[in-house]
C-alpha positions in Angstrom: 0.1 0.2 0.2 1.1 3.3 -0.6 1.9 5.9 1.8 -0.8 7.9 0.4 -3.0 5.3 0.5 -2.1 4.5 4.0 -3.1 8.2 4.5 -6.0 7.9 3.7 -6.8 4.6 5.2 -5.7 6.0 8.2 -7.8 8.9 8.5 -11.0 6.9 7.7 -9.8 4.4 10.3 -9.2 6.8 13.2 -11.0 9.6 12.4 -7.9 11.7 13.2 -4.2 11.5 12.0 -1.9 13.8 13.9 1.4 15.4 11.2 4.5 16.3 12.6 6.4 19.0 11.3 9.6 18.1 10.2 12.9 19.7 8.7 15.1 17.1 8.5 15.5 13.5 8.2 16.6 13.3 12.0 13.6 15.3 13.0 11.6 12.9 10.9 12.8 9.6 12.5 12.2 11.2 16.0 8.4 11.8 14.9 8.3 8.3 13.6 9.6 7.2 16.7 7.0 9.1 18.8 4.1 7.5 17.1 3.0 10.4 14.5 1.0 9.2 11.6 2.7 11.7 9.4 4.8 14.4 8.6 4.5 17.9 7.4 7.4 19.2 5.3 7.3 22.7 6.4 8.4 25.9 4.4 8.1 27.4 7.7 10.6 25.4 9.4 13.1 24.5 6.3 13.1 28.5 6.3 14.1 28.9 9.7 16.6 26.0 9.0 18.5 28.2 6.7 17.8 31.7 9.2 15.7 32.7 6.9 12.1 34.5 7.2 9.5 32.2 5.6 8.1 34.9 2.7 8.7 32.6 -0.1 13.1 33.1 0.1 13.3 29.1 0.1 13.0 27.8 -3.6 11.4 24.7 -4.9 14.0 22.8 -5.3 15.7 23.6 -1.7 12.1 22.3 -0.7 12.2 19.2 -2.8 15.8 18.6 -2.4 14.8 18.0 1.8 11.3 16.3 0.7 13.4 13.6 -0.4 15.8 13.4 2.2 13.2 12.9 4.5 11.3 10.3 2.5 14.3 8.1 2.0 14.7 7.8 6.0 10.6 7.2 7.3 8.2 5.4 6.3 5.3 8.0 7.3 3.0 10.0 4.6 4.7 13.0 4.0 2.2 16.2 3.3 4.4 18.4 1.7 3.7 22.6 2.2 4.3 24.3 -0.9 2.7 28.0 -0.1 1.2 29.2 -2.9 2.6 26.8 -5.7 5.3 28.7 -7.1 3.4 30.7 -9.5 0.3 30.2 -11.2 -1.8 27.0 -12.5 0.9 26.3 -15.1 3.7 26.4 -12.3 1.4 24.1 -10.0 1.0 21.5 -12.7 5.2 21.3 -12.8 5.0 21.2 -8.9 2.6 18.5 -8.6 4.5 16.3 -10.8 8.0 16.9 -8.9 6.5 16.5 -5.1 4.7 13.4 -6.0 7.4 12.1 -7.8 9.6 13.0 -4.6 7.6 11.1 -2.1 4.7 13.4 -0.9 1.3 12.1 -0.2 -0.3 15.3 -0.4 0.2 18.8 -0.9 -1.2 21.9 0.9 -1.8 24.7 -1.6 -2.8 28.2 0.0 -4.3 31.0 -1.5 -1.9 34.1 -1.0 -0.8 36.2 -3.2 3.0 35.3 -4.3 5.5 36.4 -2.6 3.2 35.4 0.3 4.6 36.1 4.2 4.0 33.8 6.9 0.4 33.5 8.8 1.3 34.4 12.3 3.6 37.2 12.1 2.3 40.9 13.5 1.4 42.9 11.0 2.2 40.7 8.4 0.9 41.0 4.7 -1.6 39.0 3.6 -3.3 39.3 0.4 -5.4 36.4 -1.4 -5.9 36.0 -5.1 -8.6 36.2 -6.6 -11.0 32.9 -6.3 -11.5 31.9 -9.7 -7.4 32.0 -10.3 -7.1 30.0 -7.2 -9.8 27.1 -8.3 -8.1 27.1 -11.5 -4.9 25.9 -9.7 -6.9 23.4 -7.8 -8.1 22.4 -10.8 -4.5 22.2 -12.3 -3.5 20.1 -9.4 -5.9 17.2 -9.3 -5.6 16.8 -13.8 -2.2 16.7 -12.7 -1.6 14.1 -10.3 -1.3 10.3 -10.8 -2.7 8.9 -7.8 -6.3 9.7 -6.6 -5.2 9.2 -3.6 -2.2 11.4 -3.6 -4.4 14.7 -1.5 -5.0 17.8 -3.2 -5.7 20.2 0.6 -6.6 23.6 -0.4 -5.7 26.5 2.3 -7.7 29.2 2.8 -6.5 31.9 4.4 -9.3 34.4 5.1 -9.7 34.4 8.6 -5.7 34.9 8.7 -6.1 38.3 6.6 -9.7 39.5 8.9 -12.1 38.6 6.0 -14.0 36.9 8.5 -15.8 33.7 8.3 -18.3 34.3 6.0 -15.5 34.8 3.1 -13.6 31.8 4.5 -16.7 29.9 4.0 -17.5 30.7 0.5 -13.9 30.1 -0.4 -13.9 27.0 0.7 -16.5 25.9 -0.8 -15.2 27.3 -4.1 -12.7 25.3 -3.4 -13.9 21.9 -3.3 -16.1 22.9 -6.2 -12.8 23.1 -8.1 -12.1 19.5 -6.3 -9.8 20.0 -3.5 -10.1 17.0 -1.2 -9.7 19.1 2.1 -9.9 22.3 3.4 -7.4 23.8 5.5 -8.6 26.4 7.9 -6.2 28.8 10.2 -6.3 31.4 12.4 -4.3 33.8 14.6 -6.6 34.1 17.1 -4.8 33.1 20.5 -7.9 30.6 21.4 -9.7 28.5 18.5 -13.2 30.2 18.3 -12.4 31.3 15.4 -12.2 27.2 14.2 -14.3 26.3 16.3 -17.1 28.6 14.5 -15.7 27.5 10.6 -16.0 23.8 11.5 -19.6 23.8 12.8 -20.2 26.3 10.0 -18.6 24.1 8.0 -21.6 21.9 5.8 -19.2 21.2 2.4 -18.1 17.4 1.8 -14.7 18.2 1.8 -13.2 16.9 5.9 -11.1 19.8 7.4 -7.5 20.3 8.6 -6.6 22.2 11.5 -2.6 23.8 12.6 -3.2 24.5 16.4 -0.2 26.6 16.7 -1.6 30.0 17.6 -4.5 28.2 19.9 -2.6 25.3 21.4 -5.8 24.5 23.6 -7.2 23.0 20.8 -6.4 19.7 21.4 -7.0 16.2 20.1 -10.1 15.5 22.2 -11.6 19.1 20.9 -10.8 18.7 17.6 -12.8 15.2 17.9 -15.9 16.6 19.2 -16.1 18.9 16.3 -17.2 16.2 13.9 -15.6 17.2 10.6 -11.4 17.9 11.1 -9.4 14.8 10.5 -6.3 16.1 10.4 -4.1 17.9 12.8 -0.5 19.5 11.4 1.6 20.3 14.7 3.5 23.1 12.5 6.4 24.6 13.8 7.0 22.7 17.2 10.2 20.6 15.8 11.9 23.4 14.8 11.2 25.7 18.3 11.7 22.8 20.3 15.6 22.3 18.5 16.3 26.1 18.8 14.9 26.1 22.2 17.1 23.3 23.5 20.0 24.9 21.3 19.9 27.8 22.6 19.5 26.7 26.6 22.7 24.6 25.6 24.8 26.8 23.9 24.0 29.3 26.0 25.1 27.1 29.4 27.9 26.0 27.8 29.4 29.7 27.1 28.2 30.4 31.0 29.7 27.1 32.5 33.4 27.8 30.5 33.0 24.4 29.0 30.5 21.2 28.6 30.9 19.7 32.1 27.9 20.4 33.1 25.5 19.9 29.9 27.4 16.7 28.8 24.7 15.1 31.6 21.4 16.7 30.8 21.8 15.8 26.8 21.5 12.3 24.5 24.7 10.6 24.9 26.5 10.2 21.7 25.5 6.6 21.0 22.2 7.7 20.9 22.6 9.6 17.6 24.8 7.0 16.6 21.4 4.9 16.7 19.6 7.0 14.8 22.4 7.6 12.2 21.5 3.5 11.9 25.1 2.7 12.9 24.4 -1.4 13.4 23.1 -1.5 9.7 26.1 0.2 8.9 28.0 -2.2 10.9 26.8 -5.0 9.8 27.2 -4.0 5.9 30.6 -3.9 6.9 30.9 -7.2 8.3 28.9 -8.4 5.4 30.6 -6.7 2.1 34.1 -5.2 3.4 36.8 -7.3 2.5 
C-alpha cells in the first residue's frame, strides 16, 4: 500500500490523523518513533533552518531536496507545504508532478498571492488571490496528480487576512467545487474560537485540516468533538523545540566555560549513533568489506 493510500486509510480508521512538522531526516525519524501518523514538510521550518524568513525565500528545489531526504529515511506519509504553488496554475502543474515523484503523499496549497508572508507574524502582509484564479490552481493540481490517493488540500487564509468567516466559507466551498480533497482553515487568534465556529458552520463534503499553532488549547479531544476535522498539523513545534534546546545548551556552555555540566543533560552520542542507523552500517561492513 502506498503512503498516500495509508494516509487516507488511517484517516478513515481513526477519524483524525496527527501530523508533525519535520525540517530534516533526523526530525522525521524522531517523529516516526514518537508515533505520529505522518509528517509535515514545513516551509516555515525549512526557512528557519536556513535562518531565513518564511516569505517565499526558499526555492522549490531546496524544499524538494529536503523532502526527498526525509522520504528516504521514514515510512510515514508526507504532507508537503507548497505555499502558493510557486506561481500560477501552469507552475502548479509542474509542482505537483515534482512533489509526487519526490515522495509526498499530499500537498497543501494556499490562496495567498506570491510572494507570501508567514501567517502568524504581527502586521504581516496577507493578500489573497482571486477565487477563480485559485480554483484554476486546484483544478490543475487535480488534473496533474498520477494517483487518486494523492491529496490536494486547499488552504484558505481568509481568517488570517481578517476577511471573516463568511468569506472563508465562500472560498472553501469554491475550492471544493474545483476538486479539493480537504480544506485547511487557519486563524491567528490566540484561542480556537474562529476555528470552532468555522467548523460548526462548515457543511461542505470535504473534511477539514487544522494547525493549532496560535491556539494550543485546541487538543485532539476537542478537535474530535468538531466531527468534520480529519487532520491536525503541528506546524512549527519541531524547529521551535530544536531552537529552544540549542539556545539553552549553547548559552550554558558559555556561562560554564565548558561542557562539564550540560553533557549530563543531553542525549549520549550512542543515541545519535542509533538514530543514524550505525548497527545496519556495521552489519554491512562485516558482510561486504573484505
